C-alpha positions as CSV (number, residue, x, y, z in Angstrom):
1,M,-23.6,19.3,14.9
2,E,-20.0,20.2,14.2
3,R,-18.0,21.1,17.4
4,K,-14.2,22.2,17.7
5,L,-11.3,22.5,20.0
6,F,-9.6,25.5,19.6
7,T,-7.8,27.9,21.7
8,A,-6.2,31.6,21.0
9,L,-2.8,32.0,19.4
10,Q,-0.7,35.1,20.7
11,G,2.0,36.1,22.3
12,D,5.7,35.2,22.1
13,A,4.9,31.5,22.2
14,A,2.5,31.7,19.4
15,D,5.4,29.7,17.0
16,K,6.0,26.8,19.7
17,L,2.7,26.6,19.9
18,N,1.9,26.5,16.7
19,N,4.2,23.8,16.0
20,S,3.5,21.5,18.9
21,L,-0.4,21.7,18.3
22,S,0.0,21.2,14.3
23,K,1.7,17.9,15.2
24,Q,-1.2,16.7,17.2
25,G,-3.8,17.2,14.3
26,F,-4.7,21.1,15.0
27,R,-5.1,23.8,12.2
28,R,-4.8,27.8,11.9
29,S,-7.3,30.1,11.3
30,Q,-6.0,33.7,11.3
31,N,-4.7,33.9,15.5
32,V,-7.0,30.5,16.4
33,L,-6.1,27.1,16.3
34,Y,-8.9,24.5,16.6
35,R,-9.3,20.8,15.7
36,P,-12.4,19.3,15.1
37,S,-14.2,17.4,18.1
38,C,-17.5,16.2,17.3
39,A,-19.7,14.2,19.0
40,A,-21.0,11.8,17.0
41,C,-18.2,10.9,14.8
42,S,-14.6,11.7,14.2
43,A,-14.4,11.6,10.1
44,C,-12.1,14.7,10.3
45,M,-8.4,13.5,9.7
46,S,-5.8,16.1,10.1
47,A,-3.7,14.8,6.8
48,R,0.5,15.4,5.6
49,I,2.6,14.0,3.0
50,K,5.7,12.6,4.3
51,I,8.6,14.0,2.1
52,A,10.6,10.7,2.1
53,D,7.7,8.5,1.4
54,F,6.6,10.7,-1.7
55,S,7.2,10.1,-5.6
56,P,5.2,11.8,-8.1
57,T,2.7,8.9,-10.3
58,R,2.7,9.7,-14.0
59,S,-0.6,12.0,-13.6
60,Q,1.2,13.9,-11.1
61,K,4.4,14.5,-13.8
62,R,2.2,15.4,-16.4
63,V,0.7,18.0,-14.2
64,M,4.2,19.2,-13.0
65,K,5.2,19.2,-16.9
66,R,1.8,21.3,-17.8
67,N,2.4,24.1,-15.3
68,A,5.9,24.5,-15.9
69,Y,5.1,27.9,-17.2
70,L,4.3,29.3,-14.3
71,T,6.3,31.0,-11.8
72,R,6.5,30.7,-8.3
73,R,6.5,34.2,-6.2
74,A,7.0,34.4,-2.2
75,T,5.8,37.3,-0.9
76,S,4.9,38.6,2.5
77,P,1.0,37.7,3.8
78,W,-0.2,41.3,2.5
79,A,-3.8,40.8,0.8
80,S,-3.7,42.5,-2.9
81,E,-6.7,43.5,-5.0
82,E,-5.6,41.0,-7.7
83,Q,-5.3,38.2,-4.9
84,Y,-8.7,39.1,-3.9
85,D,-10.2,39.0,-7.3
86,L,-8.7,36.0,-8.6
87,F,-10.4,34.6,-4.8
88,R,-13.4,36.1,-5.9
89,T,-13.4,34.5,-9.2
90,Y,-12.4,30.9,-7.4
91,L,-15.2,31.0,-5.0
92,G,-17.8,31.3,-7.7
93,G,-16.6,28.9,-9.5
94,R,-15.7,26.5,-6.9
95,H,-17.5,27.1,-3.7
96,A,-20.3,29.7,-4.6
97,T,-22.9,28.5,-1.6
98,G,-19.5,27.6,0.5
99,G,-19.4,29.7,4.1
100,M,-16.7,32.1,2.2
101,A,-18.6,32.6,-0.4
102,D,-20.0,36.4,1.3
103,M,-15.9,37.7,2.3
104,D,-15.3,40.7,1.5
105,M,-12.1,42.3,1.1
106,F,-11.1,43.9,4.5
107,E,-12.1,39.9,5.6
108,F,-10.2,38.4,3.0
109,A,-7.3,40.7,4.2
110,A,-8.1,40.1,7.7
111,M,-7.5,36.2,6.6
112,V,-4.3,36.8,5.2
113,E,-2.8,39.2,6.8
114,E,-3.7,38.4,10.8
115,T,-0.7,35.9,11.6
116,P,1.3,35.9,14.3
117,I,3.3,33.3,13.1
118,K,5.8,32.7,9.5
119,T,3.7,32.8,6.9
120,R,3.9,33.8,3.2
121,L,2.0,34.1,0.5
122,I,2.7,32.0,-2.3
123,E,1.9,33.4,-5.7
124,Y,2.0,31.9,-9.3
125,K,1.7,34.1,-12.1
126,A,1.8,33.5,-15.9
127,P,4.4,34.7,-18.1
128,D,2.1,38.2,-19.0
129,G,1.9,38.8,-15.7
130,T,-1.5,37.3,-14.9
131,L,-1.9,35.3,-11.1
132,A,-3.3,32.4,-11.3
133,A,-2.8,30.4,-8.1
134,A,-2.4,31.4,-4.6
135,C,-1.5,29.9,-1.7
136,L,-1.4,31.2,2.2
137,T,1.5,28.8,3.7
138,D,2.9,28.8,7.1
139,V,6.2,28.1,7.8
140,L,6.7,25.1,10.7
141,D,9.5,23.8,12.7
142,D,8.9,20.5,10.7
143,G,7.0,21.4,7.6
144,L,4.9,23.6,5.6
145,S,1.3,23.5,6.3
146,L,-1.1,24.6,3.3
147,V,-3.6,27.3,5.1
148,Y,-5.6,28.4,2.2
149,S,-5.0,28.0,-1.6
150,F,-7.1,29.7,-4.4
151,F,-6.7,29.4,-8.1
152,D,-8.3,30.6,-11.5
153,P,-11.5,28.2,-12.0
154,A,-11.2,28.6,-16.3
155,L,-7.7,26.9,-15.9
156,A,-9.2,23.4,-14.3
157,H,-7.9,21.7,-16.9
158,N,-3.9,22.3,-15.8
159,S,-5.0,20.8,-12.2
160,L,-3.9,23.9,-9.9
161,G,-4.7,22.4,-7.1
162,T,-2.7,19.7,-7.3
163,H,0.1,21.5,-9.1
164,I,0.3,23.9,-5.6
165,I,0.4,20.7,-3.3
166,L,3.3,19.2,-5.8
167,D,5.3,22.7,-5.6
168,H,4.7,22.2,-1.9
169,I,6.9,19.1,-1.9
170,A,9.6,20.8,-3.9
171,I,10.1,23.5,-1.6
172,A,10.1,21.5,1.5
173,R,12.2,19.4,-0.1
174,E,14.9,22.4,-1.1
175,L,14.2,23.4,2.9
176,G,15.0,20.0,4.1
177,L,11.6,20.0,5.9
178,P,10.2,16.7,6.4
179,Y,6.4,17.2,5.6
180,V,3.5,19.2,4.1
181,Y,0.5,19.8,6.0
182,L,-2.1,19.5,3.9
183,G,-5.5,20.4,5.9
184,Y,-8.6,17.8,6.8
185,W,-9.1,15.1,5.0
186,V,-12.5,13.3,5.0
187,P,-13.2,9.6,4.1
188,G,-16.0,9.6,1.3
189,S,-15.8,13.4,0.3
190,P,-15.7,13.9,-2.9
191,K,-14.1,17.3,-2.7
192,M,-11.3,16.0,-0.7
193,S,-10.6,12.7,-2.3
194,Y,-7.0,14.3,-4.1
195,K,-5.7,14.1,-0.8
196,A,-5.5,10.9,-0.5
197,K,-3.9,10.7,-3.9
198,F,-0.5,11.6,-3.3
199,A,2.0,8.8,-2.1
200,G,3.6,9.3,1.2
201,V,0.0,10.8,3.1
202,E,-0.1,10.6,6.9
203,V,-3.7,11.3,8.8
204,Y,-3.5,11.8,12.7
205,T,-5.8,9.1,14.5
206,D,-6.2,8.6,17.8
207,G,-3.7,10.5,19.0
208,A,-0.6,9.6,16.1
209,W,0.3,9.9,12.4
210,S,0.0,6.7,10.6
211,P,0.1,5.6,6.7
212,I,-3.7,6.9,5.1
213,G,-3.5,3.1,3.4
214,D,-6.8,2.0,1.8
215,P,-9.2,5.5,1.9
216,E,-12.5,2.9,2.4
217,S,-10.7,1.3,5.5
218,H,-11.4,4.6,7.1
219,D,-15.2,4.3,6.6
220,A,-15.3,3.6,10.7
221,S,-14.7,6.9,12.0
222,L,-17.8,8.1,10.7
223,N,-19.5,6.1,13.8
224,P,-20.5,7.6,16.8
225,L,-18.3,5.2,19.1
226,T,-15.0,6.3,17.4
227,S,-15.1,9.7,18.6
228,T,-13.2,10.2,21.9
229,P,-15.0,11.9,24.9
230,I,-14.0,15.9,24.7
231,A,-11.9,15.5,28.2
232,E,-9.9,12.9,27.5
233,Q,-9.0,14.4,24.0
234,V,-8.0,17.8,26.0
235,A,-6.1,15.6,29.0
236,K,-4.1,14.2,26.1
237,I,-3.5,17.2,24.1
238,N,1.1,18.0,25.0
239,L,1.5,21.5,25.6
240,P,5.3,23.2,24.9
241,T,6.9,24.2,28.3
242,S,8.3,27.6,28.4
243,R,12.2,25.7,27.9
244,S,11.6,24.6,25.1
């Protein structure tokens, strides 16, 4: 049984709240911030890359070289039919049975456009203008947060998911931001294993960020006894003050 802590993200203090809670393992979905808080385990851990500790592997360097032909374009969070068509193709090829498989154009537009904070839609286009990949990205005071990314599954050999992360690391360095937030990582999940392959990855556990270390060392998080009571979790959340 999945359980989440969540709060509305709205008003003049939306940016402050998002910055504060993102540093405490929360993620944004439209105008809601949430964090897994299951009673049976604590396996869903927020992950981020510490830019100062990152250096690409030989494989990641090959990915960057392979995708050097793509052009990056950062736009306002405004949905287009071209983006939606790519999104549908991506879901059909990668997540046909997932919870987003039935999203229509209006729901996709809401996912992209309903944001009360500084958000960008970053597109990656081929020389002929074809949209190859895109990522909805929040700009935090200490980093970039990848909200949702999608790409052409026909270009799977290009490792576009990895390329998007590598490019966001480059953007963060250009902006002088120390982190790139990757969303949640679950030990033992094949679909999320790629997140642990980046040097400098940290995970949020027990109220603090720490290096991920050996991914297999986190198996204990699947145990029900590792989950902190929800009342204690709520009591330990730090909220921004009105003057901060």
